C-alpha positions in Angstrom: -9.8 -7.5 -7.2 -7.4 -4.7 -6.7 -7.8 -1.4 -4.9 -7.5 1.9 -6.7 -4.9 1.6 -9.4 -4.5 5.3 -10.1 -0.9 6.1 -11.1 -0.5 8.9 -8.5 -1.0 6.4 -5.7 1.8 4.0 -6.6 5.5 3.8 -7.2 6.9 3.7 -10.7 7.6 -0.1 -10.4 4.0 -0.8 -9.5 2.7 1.5 -12.2 4.8 -0.3 -14.8 3.3 -3.6 -13.7 -0.2 -2.2 -13.7 0.3 -0.9 -17.2 1.6 -4.3 -18.3 -1.5 -6.0 -16.7 -3.9 -3.6 -18.4 -2.2 -4.2 -21.7 -2.4 -7.9 -21.3 -6.1 -7.6 -20.5 -6.7 -5.6 -23.7 -4.6 -7.9 -25.9 -5.8 -11.2 -24.3 -9.6 -10.5 -24.1 -10.6 -14.1 -23.8 -7.2 -15.3 -22.5 -7.6 -13.2 -19.4 -10.5 -15.4 -18.4 -8.4 -18.6 -18.6 -5.3 -17.3 -16.8 -3.2 -15.7 -19.6 -2.4 -12.7 -17.4 -2.2 -14.4 -14.0 1.6 -14.2 -13.6 1.5 -10.4 -14.2 -1.5 -10.1 -11.8 0.5 -11.9 -9.1 3.4 -9.5 -9.5 1.0 -6.5 -9.3 -0.6 -7.9 -6.1 2.8 -8.5 -4.6 4.0 -4.9 -5.4 0.8 -3.4 -4.1 1.1 -5.4 -0.9 4.7 -4.3 -0.4 3.6 -0.7 -0.8 0.8 -1.1 1.7 3.1 -2.8 4.2 5.7 0.1 3.9 2.9 2.6 4.5 1.6 0.7 7.4 5.1 0.5 9.0 5.6 4.2 8.6 2.2 5.0 10.0 2.7 2.7 13.0 6.1 4.4 13.7 4.5 7.8 13.5 1.6 6.7 15.8 4.1 5.4 18.3 5.9 8.7 18.4 2.6 10.6 18.8 1.5 8.2 21.6 4.8 8.7 23.4 4.5 12.4 23.2 0.9 12.2 24.5 2.0 10.0 27.4 4.8 12.5 28.3 2.3 15.4 28.2 -0.1 13.4 30.3 2.5 12.6 32.9 3.6 16.3 32.9 0.1 17.5 33.6 -0.6 15.0 36.3 2.7 15.9 38.0 1.9 19.6 38.0 -1.6 19.0 39.5 -0.2 17.3 42.6 
């Protein structure tokens, strides 16, 4: 099962794959149950995972910067109190 597949949440590449998967599911109503769309589904999952990992990396970098700024402010306040 995939997360939210709304087009505004994903890149053009992933949106194209998502559309291809949805089209396959519509055209292969019974085939989707026996694996007719599995290759496209794997590509969609790979694309979504790569997007998630990119977001995670950016968020971790931003958090590290915020943490560093917090630590600097904390050291500055403790230095002034002494």
